[in-house]
Every structure is written in structure tokens, then in C-alpha cells.
DRENGU-177201 format. One record per residue (C-alpha): residue number from 1; x, y, z. Coordinates in Angstrom, 3 decimals. Example, Ala and Ser with C-alpha at 12.3 -4.5 7.8 and 13.67 -1.06 7.14 Angstrom:
# DRENGU-177201
NODE num       px       py       pz
NODE   1   12.300   -4.500    7.800
NODE   2   13.670   -1.060    7.140
***
This chain:
# DRENGU-177201
NODE num       px       py       pz
NODE   1  262.091  261.963 -132.578
NODE   2  258.401  261.073 -132.105
NODE   3  257.723  262.248 -135.646
NODE   4  260.584  260.032 -136.913
NODE   5  259.278  256.960 -135.058
NODE   6  255.720  257.646 -136.249
NODE   7  256.904  258.059 -139.855
NODE   8  259.142  254.950 -139.672
NODE   9  256.353  252.885 -138.127
NODE  10  253.870  254.024 -140.774
NODE  11  256.388  253.217 -143.534
NODE  12  256.783  249.610 -142.340
NODE  13  253.036  249.303 -141.795
NODE  14  252.427  250.376 -145.406
NODE  15  255.027  247.883 -146.652
NODE  16  253.710  244.979 -144.574
NODE  17  250.124  245.671 -145.629
NODE  18  250.911  246.305 -149.279
NODE  19  249.495  244.029 -151.945
NODE  20  252.918  242.559 -152.687
NODE  21  253.531  241.519 -149.085
NODE  22  250.009  240.170 -148.611
NODE  23  250.536  238.192 -151.788
NODE  24  253.949  236.910 -150.615
NODE  25  252.515  235.851 -147.244
NODE  26  249.815  233.882 -149.027
NODE  27  252.401  232.278 -151.336
NODE  28  254.625  231.316 -148.381
NODE  29  251.771  229.695 -146.441
NODE  30  250.578  227.915 -149.566
NODE  31  254.105  226.728 -150.405
NODE  32  254.614  225.525 -146.834
NODE  33  251.350  223.589 -147.006
NODE  34  252.319  221.891 -150.278
NODE  35  255.967  221.390 -149.251
NODE  36  254.865  219.446 -146.170
NODE  37  253.541  216.699 -148.399
NODE  38  254.491  217.271 -152.066
NODE  39  257.608  215.102 -152.118
NODE  40  255.692  212.269 -150.415
NODE  41  252.600  212.179 -152.688
NODE  42  253.901  209.638 -155.258
NODE  43  255.277  207.559 -152.364
NODE  44  251.922  207.612 -150.540
NODE  45  250.114  206.409 -153.674
NODE  46  252.711  203.645 -154.021
NODE  47  252.476  202.702 -150.308
NODE  48  248.676  202.518 -150.462
NODE  49  249.007  199.669 -152.953
NODE  50  249.468  201.053 -156.458
NODE  51  252.391  199.934 -158.631
NODE  52  255.062  202.253 -160.047
NODE  53  253.402  201.881 -163.452
NODE  54  250.027  202.876 -161.979
NODE  55  251.594  205.903 -160.314
NODE  56  252.861  206.935 -163.771
NODE  57  249.335  206.462 -165.174
NODE  58  247.990  208.763 -162.441
NODE  59  250.444  211.522 -163.362
NODE  60  249.756  211.050 -167.071
NODE  61  245.985  211.432 -166.551
NODE  62  246.587  214.463 -164.334
NODE  63  248.755  216.107 -167.024
NODE  64  246.267  215.338 -169.831
NODE  65  243.380  216.888 -167.877
NODE  66  245.541  219.870 -166.954
NODE  67  246.451  221.165 -170.436
NODE  68  242.975  222.156 -171.762
NODE  69  241.937  223.574 -168.378
NODE  70  244.682  226.197 -168.672
NODE  71  242.600  228.022 -171.259
NODE  72  239.391  227.666 -169.252
NODE  73  241.296  229.236 -166.348
NODE  74  242.290  232.181 -168.546
NODE  75  238.604  232.701 -169.354
NODE  76  237.706  232.539 -165.632
NODE  77  240.343  235.134 -164.711
NODE  78  238.862  237.522 -167.266
NODE  79  235.405  237.027 -165.774
NODE  80  235.950  236.951 -161.994
NODE  81  239.573  238.069 -161.513
NODE  82  242.835  236.325 -160.639
NODE  83  242.339  236.733 -156.886
NODE  84  239.126  234.708 -156.826
NODE  85  240.528  232.127 -159.223
NODE  86  243.530  231.685 -156.889
NODE  87  241.150  231.174 -153.963
NODE  88  239.072  228.646 -155.934
NODE  89  242.290  226.846 -156.891
NODE  90  243.182  226.560 -153.207
NODE  91  239.728  225.090 -152.503
NODE  92  240.349  222.425 -155.167
NODE  93  243.649  221.709 -153.451
NODE  94  241.703  221.077 -150.243
NODE  95  239.481  218.677 -152.205
NODE  96  242.637  216.970 -153.477
NODE  97  243.946  216.495 -149.932
NODE  98  240.587  215.213 -148.679
NODE  99  240.390  212.668 -151.520
NODE 100  243.989  211.549 -150.935
NODE 101  243.089  211.063 -147.255
NODE 102  240.320  208.607 -148.270
NODE 103  242.239  206.756 -151.024
NODE 104  242.296  202.949 -150.721
NODE 105  243.967  200.203 -152.815
NODE 106  242.364  199.523 -156.199
NODE 107  240.009  202.515 -155.972
NODE 108  240.641  203.816 -159.486
NODE 109  237.518  205.984 -159.495
NODE 110  238.812  207.985 -156.542
NODE 111  242.380  208.046 -157.918
NODE 112  241.110  209.553 -161.195
NODE 113  239.057  212.072 -159.190
NODE 114  242.244  213.001 -157.311
NODE 115  243.961  213.535 -160.672
NODE 116  241.051  215.795 -161.713
NODE 117  241.263  217.850 -158.500
NODE 118  245.053  218.105 -158.891
NODE 119  244.689  219.386 -162.468
NODE 120  242.060  222.011 -161.579
NODE 121  244.135  223.156 -158.632
NODE 122  247.263  223.383 -160.785
NODE 123  245.650  225.443 -163.529
NODE 124  243.556  227.701 -161.291
NODE 125  246.169  228.397 -158.631
NODE 126  249.390  228.553 -160.627
NODE 127  248.148  230.586 -163.588
NODE 128  246.266  233.032 -161.356
NODE 129  248.992  233.380 -158.732
NODE 130  251.691  233.987 -161.360
NODE 131  249.474  236.612 -162.966
NODE 132  249.061  238.242 -159.538
NODE 133  252.843  238.147 -159.095
NODE 134  253.367  240.075 -162.329
NODE 135  250.743  242.614 -161.245
NODE 136  252.021  242.967 -157.664
NODE 137  255.654  243.269 -158.741
NODE 138  256.809  246.878 -159.130
NODE 139  260.020  245.991 -160.980
NODE 140  258.383  245.762 -164.397
NODE 141  261.686  246.375 -166.214
NODE 142  263.698  243.918 -164.136
NODE 143  261.393  241.217 -162.774
NODE 144  264.420  239.078 -161.830
NODE 145  264.774  240.907 -158.504
NODE 146  261.210  240.137 -157.422
NODE 147  261.339  236.680 -159.006
NODE 148  264.472  235.774 -157.047
NODE 149  262.935  237.183 -153.861
NODE 150  259.780  235.113 -154.370
NODE 151  261.819  231.976 -155.016
NODE 152  263.820  232.612 -151.823
NODE 153  260.535  232.947 -149.905
NODE 154  259.395  229.615 -151.340
NODE 155  262.752  227.958 -150.623
NODE 156  262.548  228.964 -146.951
NODE 157  259.265  227.046 -146.780
NODE 158  260.875  224.104 -148.598
NODE 159  263.726  224.008 -146.017
NODE 160  261.493  223.552 -142.975
NODE 161  258.332  221.870 -144.271
NODE 162  259.677  218.501 -145.539
NODE 163  261.472  217.797 -142.255
NODE 164  258.273  218.549 -140.344
NODE 165  256.302  216.441 -142.824
NODE 166  258.648  213.488 -142.359
NODE 167  258.436  213.817 -138.563
NODE 168  254.627  213.793 -138.701
NODE 169  254.613  210.693 -140.926
NODE 170  257.122  208.872 -138.707
NODE 171  255.479  209.688 -135.348
NODE 172  251.871  209.704 -136.542
NODE 173  250.724  208.734 -140.062
NODE 174  250.047  210.160 -143.518
NODE 175  246.459  211.111 -142.601
NODE 176  247.704  213.475 -139.876
NODE 177  250.161  215.018 -142.354
NODE 178  247.337  215.594 -144.843
NODE 179  245.246  217.314 -142.149
NODE 180  248.139  219.576 -141.097
NODE 181  248.726  220.503 -144.745
NODE 182  245.050  221.406 -145.094
NODE 183  245.253  223.756 -142.090
NODE 184  248.156  225.731 -143.611
NODE 185  246.365  225.766 -146.959
NODE 186  243.284  227.346 -145.371
NODE 187  245.511  229.967 -143.695
NODE 188  247.068  230.810 -147.085
NODE 189  243.685  231.898 -148.434
NODE 190  243.155  234.609 -145.781
NODE 191  245.752  237.164 -147.090
NODE 192  244.178  236.978 -150.563
NODE 193  241.076  238.682 -149.163
NODE 194  243.320  241.599 -148.109
NODE 195  244.427  242.381 -151.668
NODE 196  242.447  245.545 -152.297
NODE 197  244.193  247.700 -154.899
NODE 198  245.438  245.131 -157.366
NODE 199  244.061  245.017 -160.910
NODE 200  243.360  241.309 -161.159
NODE 201  241.152  241.464 -164.264
NODE 202  243.051  241.946 -167.544
NODE 203  241.990  244.947 -169.586
NODE 204  243.693  243.922 -172.828
NODE 205  242.352  241.206 -175.096
NODE 206  244.325  237.948 -174.873
NODE 207  246.642  237.226 -177.761
NODE 208  245.924  234.048 -179.705
NODE 209  248.561  231.335 -179.947
NODE 210  250.245  232.268 -183.252
NODE 211  250.247  235.972 -182.448
NODE 212  251.840  235.352 -179.060
NODE 213  254.592  233.060 -180.373
NODE 214  255.330  234.712 -183.724
NODE 215  258.729  235.966 -182.477
NODE 216  261.488  233.419 -181.869
NODE 217  262.739  235.510 -178.951
NODE 218  259.486  234.663 -177.131
NODE 219  258.996  231.116 -178.439
NODE 220  262.474  229.925 -177.408
NODE 221  261.814  230.735 -173.732
NODE 222  258.693  228.582 -173.650
NODE 223  260.273  225.791 -175.658
NODE 224  263.239  225.723 -173.264
NODE 225  260.867  225.844 -170.290
NODE 226  258.933  222.883 -171.704
NODE 227  262.001  220.658 -171.967
NODE 228  263.184  221.883 -168.560
NODE 229  259.829  220.786 -167.096
NODE 230  260.612  217.196 -168.146
NODE 231  263.626  217.331 -165.835
NODE 232  261.408  218.856 -163.122
NODE 233  258.943  215.963 -163.435
NODE 234  261.766  213.434 -163.116
NODE 235  263.384  215.304 -160.216
NODE 236  260.170  215.982 -158.301
NODE 237  258.310  212.694 -158.844
NODE 238  260.523  209.885 -160.182
NODE 239  263.645  210.660 -158.151
NODE 240  261.897  210.652 -154.714
NODE 241  260.314  207.303 -155.634
NODE 242  263.739  205.978 -156.621
NODE 243  265.321  207.165 -153.359
NODE 244  262.473  205.697 -151.305
NODE 245  262.714  202.291 -153.012
NODE 246  266.519  202.301 -152.848
NODE 247  267.000  203.505 -149.262
NODE 248  263.598  202.351 -147.919
NODE 249  262.890  205.254 -145.554
NODE 250  260.749  208.394 -145.465
NODE 251  263.602  210.304 -143.797
NODE 252  265.820  209.728 -146.836
NODE 253  263.164  211.272 -149.086
NODE 254  262.628  214.248 -146.756
NODE 255  266.326  215.063 -147.033
NODE 256  266.008  215.778 -150.775
NODE 257  264.193  219.154 -150.676
NODE 258  265.996  220.164 -147.465
NODE 259  269.433  219.751 -149.109
NODE 260  268.307  221.619 -152.208
NODE 261  266.615  224.510 -150.437
NODE 262  269.140  225.187 -147.676
NODE 263  272.051  225.448 -150.101
NODE 264  270.417  227.297 -153.008
NODE 265  268.941  230.383 -151.352
NODE 266  272.185  232.377 -151.677
NODE 267  272.622  231.174 -155.276
NODE 268  269.105  232.343 -156.081
NODE 269  269.857  235.801 -154.678
NODE 270  272.970  236.277 -156.810
NODE 271  271.389  234.720 -159.915
NODE 272  268.518  237.175 -159.555
NODE 273  271.037  239.996 -159.847
NODE 274  272.372  238.792 -163.194
NODE 275  272.019  241.368 -165.944
NODE 276  269.634  240.727 -168.799
NODE 277  272.409  240.427 -171.350
NODE 278  274.117  237.632 -169.392
NODE 279  271.098  235.398 -168.809
NODE 280  271.943  232.972 -171.595
NODE 281  275.211  231.769 -170.032
NODE 282  273.781  230.687 -166.636
NODE 283  271.031  228.706 -168.407
NODE 284  273.592  226.865 -170.547
NODE 285  275.861  226.137 -167.554
NODE 286  272.967  224.993 -165.366
NODE 287  271.541  222.747 -168.088
NODE 288  274.924  221.142 -168.775
NODE 289  275.573  220.353 -165.096
NODE 290  272.074  218.940 -164.543
NODE 291  272.355  216.754 -167.666
NODE 292  275.672  215.425 -166.323
NODE 293  274.108  214.690 -162.911
NODE 294  271.407  212.516 -164.500
NODE 295  274.108  210.567 -166.326
NODE 296  276.057  210.127 -163.059
NODE 297  272.904  208.795 -161.358
NODE 298  272.592  206.069 -164.007
NODE 299  276.077  204.707 -163.280
NODE 300  276.325  204.828 -159.491
NODE 301  274.849  203.061 -156.489
NODE 302  276.462  205.246 -153.832
NODE 303  274.148  207.007 -151.368
NODE 304  276.699  209.789 -150.929
NODE 305  276.777  210.457 -154.673
NODE 306  272.961  210.352 -154.816
NODE 307  272.739  213.195 -152.298
NODE 308  275.682  215.050 -153.880
NODE 309  273.807  215.085 -157.191
NODE 310  270.724  216.402 -155.389
NODE 311  272.838  219.248 -154.005
NODE 312  274.320  220.114 -157.404
NODE 313  271.013  219.845 -159.257
NODE 314  269.423  222.186 -156.728
NODE 315  272.257  224.691 -156.996
NODE 316  272.337  224.795 -160.779
NODE 317  268.547  224.721 -161.197
NODE 318  268.599  228.328 -159.958
NODE 319  270.877  229.108 -162.909
NODE 320  267.925  228.191 -165.124
NODE 321  264.853  229.209 -163.104
NODE 322  265.556  232.873 -162.501
NODE 323  266.996  233.928 -165.897
NODE 324  264.523  231.911 -167.957
NODE 325  261.330  232.829 -166.126
NODE 326  262.368  236.432 -165.543
NODE 327  262.788  236.772 -169.296
NODE 328  259.317  235.299 -169.815
NODE 329  257.671  237.575 -167.246
NODE 330  259.323  240.761 -168.491
NODE 331  258.181  240.062 -172.048
NODE 332  254.790  239.063 -170.669
NODE 333  254.362  242.420 -168.953
NODE 334  254.824  244.153 -172.307
NODE 335  252.748  241.700 -174.362
NODE 336  250.045  239.983 -172.329
NODE 337  250.583  238.993 -168.680
NODE 338  247.629  236.599 -168.557
NODE 339  248.664  234.732 -171.713
NODE 340  252.198  234.524 -170.311
NODE 341  251.093  232.697 -167.160
NODE 342  248.636  230.562 -169.168
NODE 343  251.087  229.410 -171.829
NODE 344  253.854  228.900 -169.254
NODE 345  251.723  226.412 -167.333
NODE 346  250.246  224.784 -170.442
NODE 347  253.687  224.227 -171.963
NODE 348  254.974  222.715 -168.724
NODE 349  252.107  220.246 -168.525
NODE 350  252.214  219.382 -172.246
NODE 351  255.835  218.286 -171.956
NODE 352  254.988  216.311 -168.812
NODE 353  252.423  214.424 -170.905
NODE 354  255.330  213.428 -173.156
NODE 355  257.561  212.108 -170.370
NODE 356  254.772  210.247 -168.537
NODE 357  253.479  208.763 -171.822
NODE 358  256.964  207.346 -172.371
NODE 359  257.251  206.025 -168.812
NODE 360  253.818  204.349 -168.835
NODE 361  255.009  202.185 -171.735
NODE 362  258.361  201.285 -170.170
NODE 363  259.205  198.506 -167.738
NODE 364  262.399  200.183 -166.489
NODE 365  260.816  203.472 -165.360
NODE 366  263.832  204.816 -163.481
NODE 367  266.522  204.244 -166.113
NODE 368  264.342  205.641 -168.904
NODE 369  263.352  208.701 -166.851
NODE 370  267.026  209.457 -166.131
NODE 371  267.825  209.295 -169.854
NODE 372  264.836  211.458 -170.834
NODE 373  265.697  214.066 -168.182
NODE 374  269.333  214.218 -169.308
NODE 375  268.403  214.526 -172.987
NODE 376  265.838  217.233 -172.204
NODE 377  268.532  219.407 -170.590
NODE 378  270.813  218.926 -173.593
NODE 379  267.929  220.065 -175.810
NODE 380  267.587  223.207 -173.640
NODE 381  271.233  224.017 -174.429
NODE 382  270.569  223.439 -178.140
NODE 383  267.585  225.806 -178.055
NODE 384  269.288  228.567 -176.084
NODE 385  272.666  228.438 -177.811
NODE 386  272.732  226.547 -181.123
NODE 387  269.269  227.246 -182.588
NODE 388  269.316  230.810 -181.313
NODE 389  272.746  231.380 -182.904
NODE 390  271.478  230.044 -186.238
NODE 391  268.383  232.238 -186.237
NODE 392  269.960  235.481 -184.976
NODE 393  272.040  236.150 -188.139
NODE 394  268.925  235.673 -190.268
NODE 395  267.093  238.249 -188.212
NODE 396  269.963  240.709 -188.573
NODE 397  270.189  240.132 -192.344
NODE 398  266.465  240.678 -192.652
NODE 399  266.789  244.025 -190.851
NODE 400  269.624  245.083 -193.195
NODE 401  267.521  244.210 -196.240
NODE 402  264.652  246.298 -194.886
NODE 403  266.996  249.262 -194.306
NODE 404  268.275  249.078 -197.878
***
């Protein structure tokens, strides 16, 4: 019996101290830190004294800076490793929080510096941490299981953090919330120093753009992800601003991620179990429902319907997230993991440049953003179903010609 207990205890100790679990602990703490404040950032900038149009300019500048830095980040990972790049990214996030803490009305120099810090953080942390995920994951042939598990871990943070963030803002102020977020961010760096056995420096040479995307099977995932990111920008930035201006309370905004996270964890688990051959259908269904929800939002003024759409968008977003990104990561493991995380982030930010460029020029920011988000999801369906169906027969015919 003593031998059994000793063996069982050692087994759990090995699991809890493995690279994957150290990585997941870091991701959870980091996600909790960002979730405390993320949904409130555009609202804080607006409350400080910047107009909706100026908030859009901030996000446009941030996105423009972000895109080229993705490739500098890839170079850095090759030189110093993904673990150190992730840590440096977290430090830039601390600089972002500190600058946001000091932001005052009309201080465009500081606001542009905040955009710079946000872009460096985004490229350094997200490219490096997704590369680490692919290296820590042991399910190389079916990344969906680990991807769904990681998303569940993040969603647990998103359930609790926004409510705590709202409480801090209500009973204290935004500066206290920023300081609390910084504490959790510092804690998230500690587990990264415990990653000992992971290969965080790529051994293979990175594939150049045309070589990486020469196959439609690869290109369609990134193209779909790019259009999907336009919805994400509208849902994560424009929609909280709309809810805040419509309902005029921080509590109403805090409810958005709580509703989404609490009700989607079980959906994420089951979506992660979907077989590879059936991934196309959930993406099409999820995109169709989300497109419909944006249309509903344009023609209603009911608070109940607003929150119902939030619930449905959160549920059906998991129909897209897990199948789409699992497909990308599995192909990335075979081709080039570092280029996969680099191009994934670069594509996301490039398409956000498009949506924020449109919104900067528009007077009716909310209505236009709803239309753009809805159209982007319809385009995802076109890419996954229609365009793919048109190109597949050509590929098969080409193979038959080669056989003859």
C-alpha cells in the first residue's frame, strides 16, 4: 500500500510539474490578469475623455504597429527562444498597464505609446505562447483535445475575473484595477522559469510566405481566421462600448464575458472531441448563427435580446475556435510551428486593420461595425464551404491527370 501511495504521489507530482502544466498555470494567471481589465479598456479610454472615433484611431494604430512586429518576433524566438520572448511580452504588458494608469485627456503622445506597448505585447506574448503550446502539447496528431482543454482553462479565468474587475472599479477605481491586474501578470511569469525540458528554439528554417501558403488546404484556414477576427474585434471592443453607452453601467459590461464563459465551457469540451473529418460543419453552423446575431442586434433595442445574443455568440464561437485553430496547429506541427503562430497572429491583426480603418472613417461606428462583423462571418462560410467545394474537384482532377 505504501508503494502504491508513493507511486501515485510521484505520478501526480510529475504531472503537476511537467512543462505542459507549468505552461497552463502561466497561461491561466496571465489570462486572469488580462480578463480582469480587457473588456473595460476601450471604456476606460472613452471615460478618460477620448471620443469613440479616437478610440477607433487608437486600435487602428495598435493594429498597424502590430503586423510588422510579428516577423521581428519570429526572429527573436529563433535567437533567444519562445520562453524568454513570452516573458519579455509580459513585461511589455506591464508597461502597457503602467502607461494606461497614467493616461490623461488629450495626451496623444502617451496614448500612442500605449498602442506601441500593446502591439509589442501582443506579438511577443501571443506568438511565443502559442508556439510553446504546440511544443508542450503531446497530442501532435489531434491537437483539438489540448486546444479545447486550454480554452476551458482560459474560460474559467474569464468567468471569475470580469466580475472581480467590475467590483474593484465600482468600490475603488480603475487605477486599483490596473494595479491588481499587474500583480497577477507578474505571478504569471514565474512558472515560465520552471519550463526546463521544452525545445523553445526552432531547429527548422522558417518557411517563406509563398511556400507556407502554396496549398489551399492551409491558406483557407488563415483566410477564414482573418475574417473571423473581424467579428472578434467587433465583439471584444465595439460591443462592450455599445453596451456601456446603451445601459450606462460597468456592471452591464462585466456581464458580457461572464455569460459567455460560464455557458460555453461544456460546449468547448464536446467541440474539442469532434473528429477531423467533421470540423467543417461546426464552423459553418457557428458562422451562420453569429452572422444572424449581428443582424438581430441591428434591429432590436431590448436588453434581454442583447444578452441573449451574447450567450448565443459565445456558444457558437466555440464551434469555430476549436475546429479552425486545431486544424491550423496540426498542420503547423508538420510544416513549421513557429511560422504557424506568426502568420496566425499577423493575419488576425491585418484584418483588424481593415475593420478599424473602415470605422475611423464612419460616423455611425456601431451600425457599420455590426454590418462588417455579420458580412465577415458570411465570408467565412463562403471560404469553408463554397470556395473549398469549387477548388476540391480541380485538385482531384489534377491528381487523376498525374496518374494517367
